[in-house]
mmCIF entry with sequence, helices, sheets and N, C-alpha, C, O atoms, coordinates in Angstrom:
data_MODEL
# 
_entry.id   MODEL 
# 
_entity.id                         1 
_entity.type                       polymer 
_entity.pdbx_number_of_molecules   1 
# 
_entity_poly.entity_id                      1 
_entity_poly.type                           'polypeptide(L)' 
_entity_poly.nstd_linkage                   no 
_entity_poly.nstd_monomer                   no 
_entity_poly.pdbx_seq_one_letter_code       MAIKIILLLAFFTVMVLVGIYARKHATSVGDFVLGGRTVGPW 
_entity_poly.pdbx_seq_one_letter_code_can   MAIKIILLLAFFTVMVLVGIYARKHATSVGDFVLGGRTVGPW 
_entity_poly.pdbx_strand_id                 A 
# 
loop_
_entity_poly_seq.entity_id 
_entity_poly_seq.num 
_entity_poly_seq.mon_id 
_entity_poly_seq.hetero 
1 1  MET n 
1 2  ALA n 
1 3  ILE n 
1 4  LYS n 
1 5  ILE n 
1 6  ILE n 
1 7  LEU n 
1 8  LEU n 
1 9  LEU n 
1 10 ALA n 
1 11 PHE n 
1 12 PHE n 
1 13 THR n 
1 14 VAL n 
1 15 MET n 
1 16 VAL n 
1 17 LEU n 
1 18 VAL n 
1 19 GLY n 
1 20 ILE n 
1 21 TYR n 
1 22 ALA n 
1 23 ARG n 
1 24 LYS n 
1 25 HIS n 
1 26 ALA n 
1 27 THR n 
1 28 SER n 
1 29 VAL n 
1 30 GLY n 
1 31 ASP n 
1 32 PHE n 
1 33 VAL n 
1 34 LEU n 
1 35 GLY n 
1 36 GLY n 
1 37 ARG n 
1 38 THR n 
1 39 VAL n 
1 40 GLY n 
1 41 PRO n 
1 42 TRP n 
# 
_struct_asym.id          A 
_struct_asym.entity_id   1 
# 
loop_
_struct_conf.conf_type_id 
_struct_conf.id 
_struct_conf.pdbx_PDB_helix_id 
_struct_conf.beg_label_comp_id 
_struct_conf.beg_label_asym_id 
_struct_conf.beg_label_seq_id 
_struct_conf.pdbx_beg_PDB_ins_code 
_struct_conf.end_label_comp_id 
_struct_conf.end_label_asym_id 
_struct_conf.end_label_seq_id 
_struct_conf.pdbx_end_PDB_ins_code 
_struct_conf.beg_auth_comp_id 
_struct_conf.beg_auth_asym_id 
_struct_conf.beg_auth_seq_id 
_struct_conf.end_auth_comp_id 
_struct_conf.end_auth_asym_id 
_struct_conf.end_auth_seq_id 
_struct_conf.pdbx_PDB_helix_class 
_struct_conf.details 
_struct_conf.pdbx_PDB_helix_length 
HELX_P HELX_P1 AA1 ALA A 2  ? HIS A 25 ? ALA A 2  HIS A 25 1 ? 24 
HELX_P HELX_P2 AA2 VAL A 29 ? LEU A 34 ? VAL A 29 LEU A 34 1 ? 6  
HELX_P HELX_P3 AA3 GLY A 35 ? ARG A 37 ? GLY A 35 ARG A 37 5 ? 3  
# 
_struct_conf_type.id          HELX_P 
_struct_conf_type.criteria    ? 
_struct_conf_type.reference   ? 
# 
loop_
_atom_site.group_PDB 
_atom_site.id 
_atom_site.type_symbol 
_atom_site.label_atom_id 
_atom_site.label_alt_id 
_atom_site.label_comp_id 
_atom_site.label_asym_id 
_atom_site.label_entity_id 
_atom_site.label_seq_id 
_atom_site.pdbx_PDB_ins_code 
_atom_site.Cartn_x 
_atom_site.Cartn_y 
_atom_site.Cartn_z 
_atom_site.occupancy 
_atom_site.B_iso_or_equiv 
_atom_site.pdbx_formal_charge 
_atom_site.auth_seq_id 
_atom_site.auth_comp_id 
_atom_site.auth_asym_id 
_atom_site.auth_atom_id 
_atom_site.pdbx_PDB_model_num 
ATOM 1   N N  . MET A 1 1  ? -72.012 8.863  49.031 1.00 0.00 ? 1  MET A N  1 
ATOM 2   C CA . MET A 1 1  ? -70.948 9.419  48.200 1.00 0.00 ? 1  MET A CA 1 
ATOM 3   C C  . MET A 1 1  ? -71.102 8.973  46.746 1.00 0.00 ? 1  MET A C  1 
ATOM 4   O O  . MET A 1 1  ? -70.814 9.738  45.826 1.00 0.00 ? 1  MET A O  1 
ATOM 5   N N  . ALA A 1 2  ? -71.549 7.752  46.544 1.00 0.00 ? 2  ALA A N  1 
ATOM 6   C CA . ALA A 1 2  ? -71.695 7.233  45.183 1.00 0.00 ? 2  ALA A CA 1 
ATOM 7   C C  . ALA A 1 2  ? -72.756 8.002  44.411 1.00 0.00 ? 2  ALA A C  1 
ATOM 8   O O  . ALA A 1 2  ? -72.603 8.226  43.210 1.00 0.00 ? 2  ALA A O  1 
ATOM 9   N N  . ILE A 1 3  ? -73.832 8.408  45.083 1.00 0.00 ? 3  ILE A N  1 
ATOM 10  C CA . ILE A 1 3  ? -74.892 9.143  44.392 1.00 0.00 ? 3  ILE A CA 1 
ATOM 11  C C  . ILE A 1 3  ? -74.375 10.505 43.916 1.00 0.00 ? 3  ILE A C  1 
ATOM 12  O O  . ILE A 1 3  ? -74.787 10.980 42.857 1.00 0.00 ? 3  ILE A O  1 
ATOM 13  N N  . LYS A 1 4  ? -73.489 11.134 44.674 1.00 0.00 ? 4  LYS A N  1 
ATOM 14  C CA . LYS A 1 4  ? -72.912 12.413 44.255 1.00 0.00 ? 4  LYS A CA 1 
ATOM 15  C C  . LYS A 1 4  ? -72.070 12.246 43.001 1.00 0.00 ? 4  LYS A C  1 
ATOM 16  O O  . LYS A 1 4  ? -72.122 13.084 42.101 1.00 0.00 ? 4  LYS A O  1 
ATOM 17  N N  . ILE A 1 5  ? -71.310 11.193 42.936 1.00 0.00 ? 5  ILE A N  1 
ATOM 18  C CA . ILE A 1 5  ? -70.473 10.938 41.768 1.00 0.00 ? 5  ILE A CA 1 
ATOM 19  C C  . ILE A 1 5  ? -71.345 10.633 40.551 1.00 0.00 ? 5  ILE A C  1 
ATOM 20  O O  . ILE A 1 5  ? -71.056 11.102 39.450 1.00 0.00 ? 5  ILE A O  1 
ATOM 21  N N  . ILE A 1 6  ? -72.399 9.860  40.740 1.00 0.00 ? 6  ILE A N  1 
ATOM 22  C CA . ILE A 1 6  ? -73.309 9.535  39.636 1.00 0.00 ? 6  ILE A CA 1 
ATOM 23  C C  . ILE A 1 6  ? -73.989 10.795 39.120 1.00 0.00 ? 6  ILE A C  1 
ATOM 24  O O  . ILE A 1 6  ? -74.087 10.993 37.909 1.00 0.00 ? 6  ILE A O  1 
ATOM 25  N N  . LEU A 1 7  ? -74.461 11.650 40.028 1.00 0.00 ? 7  LEU A N  1 
ATOM 26  C CA . LEU A 1 7  ? -75.106 12.891 39.599 1.00 0.00 ? 7  LEU A CA 1 
ATOM 27  C C  . LEU A 1 7  ? -74.119 13.820 38.901 1.00 0.00 ? 7  LEU A C  1 
ATOM 28  O O  . LEU A 1 7  ? -74.481 14.479 37.926 1.00 0.00 ? 7  LEU A O  1 
ATOM 29  N N  . LEU A 1 8  ? -72.898 13.883 39.375 1.00 0.00 ? 8  LEU A N  1 
ATOM 30  C CA . LEU A 1 8  ? -71.879 14.711 38.734 1.00 0.00 ? 8  LEU A CA 1 
ATOM 31  C C  . LEU A 1 8  ? -71.571 14.209 37.326 1.00 0.00 ? 8  LEU A C  1 
ATOM 32  O O  . LEU A 1 8  ? -71.458 15.008 36.396 1.00 0.00 ? 8  LEU A O  1 
ATOM 33  N N  . LEU A 1 9  ? -71.434 12.910 37.163 1.00 0.00 ? 9  LEU A N  1 
ATOM 34  C CA . LEU A 1 9  ? -71.197 12.339 35.832 1.00 0.00 ? 9  LEU A CA 1 
ATOM 35  C C  . LEU A 1 9  ? -72.386 12.573 34.906 1.00 0.00 ? 9  LEU A C  1 
ATOM 36  O O  . LEU A 1 9  ? -72.206 12.858 33.722 1.00 0.00 ? 9  LEU A O  1 
ATOM 37  N N  . ALA A 1 10 ? -73.597 12.453 35.441 1.00 0.00 ? 10 ALA A N  1 
ATOM 38  C CA . ALA A 1 10 ? -74.794 12.709 34.636 1.00 0.00 ? 10 ALA A CA 1 
ATOM 39  C C  . ALA A 1 10 ? -74.829 14.171 34.187 1.00 0.00 ? 10 ALA A C  1 
ATOM 40  O O  . ALA A 1 10 ? -75.169 14.459 33.040 1.00 0.00 ? 10 ALA A O  1 
ATOM 41  N N  . PHE A 1 11 ? -74.482 15.084 35.079 1.00 0.00 ? 11 PHE A N  1 
ATOM 42  C CA . PHE A 1 11 ? -74.454 16.506 34.745 1.00 0.00 ? 11 PHE A CA 1 
ATOM 43  C C  . PHE A 1 11 ? -73.455 16.784 33.624 1.00 0.00 ? 11 PHE A C  1 
ATOM 44  O O  . PHE A 1 11 ? -73.784 17.463 32.651 1.00 0.00 ? 11 PHE A O  1 
ATOM 45  N N  . PHE A 1 12 ? -72.245 16.265 33.756 1.00 0.00 ? 12 PHE A N  1 
ATOM 46  C CA . PHE A 1 12 ? -71.235 16.492 32.728 1.00 0.00 ? 12 PHE A CA 1 
ATOM 47  C C  . PHE A 1 12 ? -71.637 15.860 31.400 1.00 0.00 ? 12 PHE A C  1 
ATOM 48  O O  . PHE A 1 12 ? -71.368 16.428 30.341 1.00 0.00 ? 12 PHE A O  1 
ATOM 49  N N  . THR A 1 13 ? -72.270 14.706 31.440 1.00 0.00 ? 13 THR A N  1 
ATOM 50  C CA . THR A 1 13 ? -72.740 14.063 30.219 1.00 0.00 ? 13 THR A CA 1 
ATOM 51  C C  . THR A 1 13 ? -73.774 14.923 29.510 1.00 0.00 ? 13 THR A C  1 
ATOM 52  O O  . THR A 1 13 ? -73.716 15.098 28.293 1.00 0.00 ? 13 THR A O  1 
ATOM 53  N N  . VAL A 1 14 ? -74.721 15.458 30.273 1.00 0.00 ? 14 VAL A N  1 
ATOM 54  C CA . VAL A 1 14 ? -75.745 16.326 29.674 1.00 0.00 ? 14 VAL A CA 1 
ATOM 55  C C  . VAL A 1 14 ? -75.108 17.584 29.108 1.00 0.00 ? 14 VAL A C  1 
ATOM 56  O O  . VAL A 1 14 ? -75.501 18.034 28.032 1.00 0.00 ? 14 VAL A O  1 
ATOM 57  N N  . MET A 1 15 ? -74.132 18.164 29.804 1.00 0.00 ? 15 MET A N  1 
ATOM 58  C CA . MET A 1 15 ? -73.474 19.369 29.310 1.00 0.00 ? 15 MET A CA 1 
ATOM 59  C C  . MET A 1 15 ? -72.718 19.103 28.005 1.00 0.00 ? 15 MET A C  1 
ATOM 60  O O  . MET A 1 15 ? -72.728 19.941 27.103 1.00 0.00 ? 15 MET A O  1 
ATOM 61  N N  . VAL A 1 16 ? -72.072 17.958 27.902 1.00 0.00 ? 16 VAL A N  1 
ATOM 62  C CA . VAL A 1 16 ? -71.363 17.604 26.673 1.00 0.00 ? 16 VAL A CA 1 
ATOM 63  C C  . VAL A 1 16 ? -72.358 17.412 25.534 1.00 0.00 ? 16 VAL A C  1 
ATOM 64  O O  . VAL A 1 16 ? -72.104 17.857 24.415 1.00 0.00 ? 16 VAL A O  1 
ATOM 65  N N  . LEU A 1 17 ? -73.475 16.764 25.799 1.00 0.00 ? 17 LEU A N  1 
ATOM 66  C CA . LEU A 1 17 ? -74.486 16.557 24.763 1.00 0.00 ? 17 LEU A CA 1 
ATOM 67  C C  . LEU A 1 17 ? -75.093 17.879 24.305 1.00 0.00 ? 17 LEU A C  1 
ATOM 68  O O  . LEU A 1 17 ? -75.336 18.058 23.111 1.00 0.00 ? 17 LEU A O  1 
ATOM 69  N N  . VAL A 1 18 ? -75.339 18.798 25.215 1.00 0.00 ? 18 VAL A N  1 
ATOM 70  C CA . VAL A 1 18 ? -75.845 20.118 24.839 1.00 0.00 ? 18 VAL A CA 1 
ATOM 71  C C  . VAL A 1 18 ? -74.816 20.855 23.990 1.00 0.00 ? 18 VAL A C  1 
ATOM 72  O O  . VAL A 1 18 ? -75.179 21.521 23.020 1.00 0.00 ? 18 VAL A O  1 
ATOM 73  N N  . GLY A 1 19 ? -73.548 20.744 24.338 1.00 0.00 ? 19 GLY A N  1 
ATOM 74  C CA . GLY A 1 19 ? -72.491 21.380 23.549 1.00 0.00 ? 19 GLY A CA 1 
ATOM 75  C C  . GLY A 1 19 ? -72.405 20.824 22.147 1.00 0.00 ? 19 GLY A C  1 
ATOM 76  O O  . GLY A 1 19 ? -72.231 21.577 21.190 1.00 0.00 ? 19 GLY A O  1 
ATOM 77  N N  . ILE A 1 20 ? -72.523 19.512 22.012 1.00 0.00 ? 20 ILE A N  1 
ATOM 78  C CA . ILE A 1 20 ? -72.494 18.884 20.688 1.00 0.00 ? 20 ILE A CA 1 
ATOM 79  C C  . ILE A 1 20 ? -73.692 19.319 19.866 1.00 0.00 ? 20 ILE A C  1 
ATOM 80  O O  . ILE A 1 20 ? -73.561 19.608 18.677 1.00 0.00 ? 20 ILE A O  1 
ATOM 81  N N  . TYR A 1 21 ? -74.869 19.367 20.498 1.00 0.00 ? 21 TYR A N  1 
ATOM 82  C CA . TYR A 1 21 ? -76.080 19.801 19.795 1.00 0.00 ? 21 TYR A CA 1 
ATOM 83  C C  . TYR A 1 21 ? -75.937 21.248 19.321 1.00 0.00 ? 21 TYR A C  1 
ATOM 84  O O  . TYR A 1 21 ? -76.271 21.565 18.180 1.00 0.00 ? 21 TYR A O  1 
ATOM 85  N N  . ALA A 1 22 ? -75.443 22.121 20.194 1.00 0.00 ? 22 ALA A N  1 
ATOM 86  C CA . ALA A 1 22 ? -75.288 23.535 19.835 1.00 0.00 ? 22 ALA A CA 1 
ATOM 87  C C  . ALA A 1 22 ? -74.238 23.711 18.751 1.00 0.00 ? 22 ALA A C  1 
ATOM 88  O O  . ALA A 1 22 ? -74.379 24.567 17.878 1.00 0.00 ? 22 ALA A O  1 
ATOM 89  N N  . ARG A 1 23 ? -73.187 22.904 18.802 1.00 0.00 ? 23 ARG A N  1 
ATOM 90  C CA . ARG A 1 23 ? -72.136 23.022 17.794 1.00 0.00 ? 23 ARG A CA 1 
ATOM 91  C C  . ARG A 1 23 ? -72.652 22.636 16.409 1.00 0.00 ? 23 ARG A C  1 
ATOM 92  O O  . ARG A 1 23 ? -72.274 23.251 15.412 1.00 0.00 ? 23 ARG A O  1 
ATOM 93  N N  . LYS A 1 24 ? -73.498 21.639 16.347 1.00 0.00 ? 24 LYS A N  1 
ATOM 94  C CA . LYS A 1 24 ? -74.023 21.205 15.053 1.00 0.00 ? 24 LYS A CA 1 
ATOM 95  C C  . LYS A 1 24 ? -75.005 22.212 14.468 1.00 0.00 ? 24 LYS A C  1 
ATOM 96  O O  . LYS A 1 24 ? -75.135 22.304 13.247 1.00 0.00 ? 24 LYS A O  1 
ATOM 97  N N  . HIS A 1 25 ? -75.704 22.973 15.322 1.00 0.00 ? 25 HIS A N  1 
ATOM 98  C CA . HIS A 1 25 ? -76.723 23.883 14.830 1.00 0.00 ? 25 HIS A CA 1 
ATOM 99  C C  . HIS A 1 25 ? -76.227 25.318 14.660 1.00 0.00 ? 25 HIS A C  1 
ATOM 100 O O  . HIS A 1 25 ? -76.925 26.134 14.057 1.00 0.00 ? 25 HIS A O  1 
ATOM 101 N N  . ALA A 1 26 ? -75.060 25.643 15.165 1.00 0.00 ? 26 ALA A N  1 
ATOM 102 C CA . ALA A 1 26 ? -74.492 26.978 14.981 1.00 0.00 ? 26 ALA A CA 1 
ATOM 103 C C  . ALA A 1 26 ? -73.579 26.930 13.759 1.00 0.00 ? 26 ALA A C  1 
ATOM 104 O O  . ALA A 1 26 ? -72.563 26.235 13.754 1.00 0.00 ? 26 ALA A O  1 
ATOM 105 N N  . THR A 1 27 ? -73.959 27.682 12.722 1.00 0.00 ? 27 THR A N  1 
ATOM 106 C CA . THR A 1 27 ? -73.196 27.634 11.485 1.00 0.00 ? 27 THR A CA 1 
ATOM 107 C C  . THR A 1 27 ? -72.090 28.678 11.435 1.00 0.00 ? 27 THR A C  1 
ATOM 108 O O  . THR A 1 27 ? -71.192 28.581 10.599 1.00 0.00 ? 27 THR A O  1 
ATOM 109 N N  . SER A 1 28 ? -72.140 29.680 12.320 1.00 0.00 ? 28 SER A N  1 
ATOM 110 C CA . SER A 1 28 ? -71.105 30.708 12.344 1.00 0.00 ? 28 SER A CA 1 
ATOM 111 C C  . SER A 1 28 ? -70.906 31.181 13.774 1.00 0.00 ? 28 SER A C  1 
ATOM 112 O O  . SER A 1 28 ? -71.636 30.784 14.682 1.00 0.00 ? 28 SER A O  1 
ATOM 113 N N  . VAL A 1 29 ? -69.916 32.027 13.961 1.00 0.00 ? 29 VAL A N  1 
ATOM 114 C CA . VAL A 1 29 ? -69.667 32.577 15.290 1.00 0.00 ? 29 VAL A CA 1 
ATOM 115 C C  . VAL A 1 29 ? -70.844 33.449 15.719 1.00 0.00 ? 29 VAL A C  1 
ATOM 116 O O  . VAL A 1 29 ? -71.210 33.471 16.894 1.00 0.00 ? 29 VAL A O  1 
ATOM 117 N N  . GLY A 1 30 ? -71.429 34.160 14.774 1.00 0.00 ? 30 GLY A N  1 
ATOM 118 C CA . GLY A 1 30 ? -72.596 34.996 15.081 1.00 0.00 ? 30 GLY A CA 1 
ATOM 119 C C  . GLY A 1 30 ? -73.773 34.172 15.568 1.00 0.00 ? 30 GLY A C  1 
ATOM 120 O O  . GLY A 1 30 ? -74.481 34.579 16.489 1.00 0.00 ? 30 GLY A O  1 
ATOM 121 N N  . ASP A 1 31 ? -73.984 33.019 14.958 1.00 0.00 ? 31 ASP A N  1 
ATOM 122 C CA . ASP A 1 31 ? -75.043 32.129 15.423 1.00 0.00 ? 31 ASP A CA 1 
ATOM 123 C C  . ASP A 1 31 ? -74.776 31.653 16.840 1.00 0.00 ? 31 ASP A C  1 
ATOM 124 O O  . ASP A 1 31 ? -75.690 31.551 17.658 1.00 0.00 ? 31 ASP A O  1 
ATOM 125 N N  . PHE A 1 32 ? -73.512 31.363 17.120 1.00 0.00 ? 32 PHE A N  1 
ATOM 126 C CA . PHE A 1 32 ? -73.156 30.872 18.447 1.00 0.00 ? 32 PHE A CA 1 
ATOM 127 C C  . PHE A 1 32 ? -73.315 31.963 19.496 1.00 0.00 ? 32 PHE A C  1 
ATOM 128 O O  . PHE A 1 32 ? -73.905 31.732 20.551 1.00 0.00 ? 32 PHE A O  1 
ATOM 129 N N  . VAL A 1 33 ? -72.792 33.146 19.211 1.00 0.00 ? 33 VAL A N  1 
ATOM 130 C CA . VAL A 1 33 ? -72.790 34.230 20.198 1.00 0.00 ? 33 VAL A CA 1 
ATOM 131 C C  . VAL A 1 33 ? -74.170 34.854 20.344 1.00 0.00 ? 33 VAL A C  1 
ATOM 132 O O  . VAL A 1 33 ? -74.615 35.123 21.459 1.00 0.00 ? 33 VAL A O  1 
ATOM 133 N N  . LEU A 1 34 ? -74.840 35.082 19.237 1.00 0.00 ? 34 LEU A N  1 
ATOM 134 C CA . LEU A 1 34 ? -76.123 35.788 19.258 1.00 0.00 ? 34 LEU A CA 1 
ATOM 135 C C  . LEU A 1 34 ? -77.322 34.852 19.198 1.00 0.00 ? 34 LEU A C  1 
ATOM 136 O O  . LEU A 1 34 ? -78.461 35.318 19.167 1.00 0.00 ? 34 LEU A O  1 
ATOM 137 N N  . GLY A 1 35 ? -77.096 33.571 19.180 1.00 0.00 ? 35 GLY A N  1 
ATOM 138 C CA . GLY A 1 35 ? -78.208 32.632 19.107 1.00 0.00 ? 35 GLY A CA 1 
ATOM 139 C C  . GLY A 1 35 ? -78.929 32.693 17.778 1.00 0.00 ? 35 GLY A C  1 
ATOM 140 O O  . GLY A 1 35 ? -80.116 32.375 17.702 1.00 0.00 ? 35 GLY A O  1 
ATOM 141 N N  . GLY A 1 36 ? -78.230 33.096 16.731 1.00 0.00 ? 36 GLY A N  1 
ATOM 142 C CA . GLY A 1 36 ? -78.851 33.198 15.415 1.00 0.00 ? 36 GLY A CA 1 
ATOM 143 C C  . GLY A 1 36 ? -79.895 34.302 15.345 1.00 0.00 ? 36 GLY A C  1 
ATOM 144 O O  . GLY A 1 36 ? -80.719 34.329 14.430 1.00 0.00 ? 36 GLY A O  1 
ATOM 145 N N  . ARG A 1 37 ? -79.860 35.212 16.311 1.00 0.00 ? 37 ARG A N  1 
ATOM 146 C CA . ARG A 1 37 ? -80.808 36.327 16.417 1.00 0.00 ? 37 ARG A CA 1 
ATOM 147 C C  . ARG A 1 37 ? -82.256 35.837 16.508 1.00 0.00 ? 37 ARG A C  1 
ATOM 148 O O  . ARG A 1 37 ? -83.170 36.519 16.044 1.00 0.00 ? 37 ARG A O  1 
ATOM 149 N N  . THR A 1 38 ? -82.466 34.668 17.099 1.00 0.00 ? 38 THR A N  1 
ATOM 150 C CA . THR A 1 38 ? -83.813 34.131 17.248 1.00 0.00 ? 38 THR A CA 1 
ATOM 151 C C  . THR A 1 38 ? -84.223 33.982 18.701 1.00 0.00 ? 38 THR A C  1 
ATOM 152 O O  . THR A 1 38 ? -85.285 33.428 18.984 1.00 0.00 ? 38 THR A O  1 
ATOM 153 N N  . VAL A 1 39 ? -83.405 34.464 19.628 1.00 0.00 ? 39 VAL A N  1 
ATOM 154 C CA . VAL A 1 39 ? -83.685 34.273 21.041 1.00 0.00 ? 39 VAL A CA 1 
ATOM 155 C C  . VAL A 1 39 ? -84.783 35.206 21.536 1.00 0.00 ? 39 VAL A C  1 
ATOM 156 O O  . VAL A 1 39 ? -85.654 34.780 22.294 1.00 0.00 ? 39 VAL A O  1 
ATOM 157 N N  . GLY A 1 40 ? -84.758 36.442 21.130 1.00 0.00 ? 40 GLY A N  1 
ATOM 158 C CA . GLY A 1 40 ? -85.742 37.398 21.604 1.00 0.00 ? 40 GLY A CA 1 
ATOM 159 C C  . GLY A 1 40 ? -85.193 38.211 22.772 1.00 0.00 ? 40 GLY A C  1 
ATOM 160 O O  . GLY A 1 40 ? -84.158 37.878 23.349 1.00 0.00 ? 40 GLY A O  1 
ATOM 161 N N  . PRO A 1 41 ? -85.912 39.288 23.111 1.00 0.00 ? 41 PRO A N  1 
ATOM 162 C CA . PRO A 1 41 ? -85.411 40.210 24.158 1.00 0.00 ? 41 PRO A CA 1 
ATOM 163 C C  . PRO A 1 41 ? -85.794 39.749 25.565 1.00 0.00 ? 41 PRO A C  1 
ATOM 164 O O  . PRO A 1 41 ? -86.777 40.240 26.119 1.00 0.00 ? 41 PRO A O  1 
ATOM 165 N N  . TRP A 1 42 ? -85.073 38.861 26.128 1.00 0.00 ? 42 TRP A N  1 
ATOM 166 C CA . TRP A 1 42 ? -85.328 38.451 27.508 1.00 0.00 ? 42 TRP A CA 1 
ATOM 167 C C  . TRP A 1 42 ? -84.196 38.925 28.327 1.00 0.00 ? 42 TRP A C  1 
ATOM 168 O O  . TRP A 1 42 ? -84.173 38.702 29.537 1.00 0.00 ? 42 TRP A O  1 
# 
């Protein structure tokens, strides 16, 4: 049970860090929604 809690906390920590990184690099709503138009057609 402890390993599940540790993995869940690790997952949430990584998600928060990704959100902070994306927030710092998105300068407008368009950058956030459209990825700054640099994602490509996938």
